[in-house]
C-alpha positions, 0 to 999 in steps of 0.5 A: 419878948421885947419891952418898950417903956411908954409915957406914964411909966407903963410897961408895954410888952409887944409880942408877935400877935398881941400887945399887953399894957401892964399899967394899972388899968391895962388891957390886952389887944390882939391882932390878926392878919388879913390873910389869916382872917380870909383863910379862916372864912374860907375854911368855915365856908368850905365845911358846909355841904355842897348841896347847901351852897347856892351859886352866890355862896360858891362865887363868894368862896371863889372870890375869897380864895382869889383874895387870899392868893393875892394877900399871900403872894408876896410873902414867904409862904406865897413864894414857897407855894409858887416853887412847889407848883413849879416843881409839880408842873415840871414833874408832869411834863 
């Protein structure tokens, strides 16, 4: 993990998903990407039984799925999914 020296001689260690401030009154900060947050919401909503969903619930789940697609479209995962879909469509022709 890279370490950065900040003012007041407090060592701040920056990781991929959290920041630890090792000063005497230090604290830990966690961050989550918007795509991961939306994916978690979708997974929680899809675990519900289909009979228990209203039209509004289904519409919100569809909207959340579209937002997730937009958020990951420009990432490496989005490009990999696009290539996989392209291979699958060419295989069915």
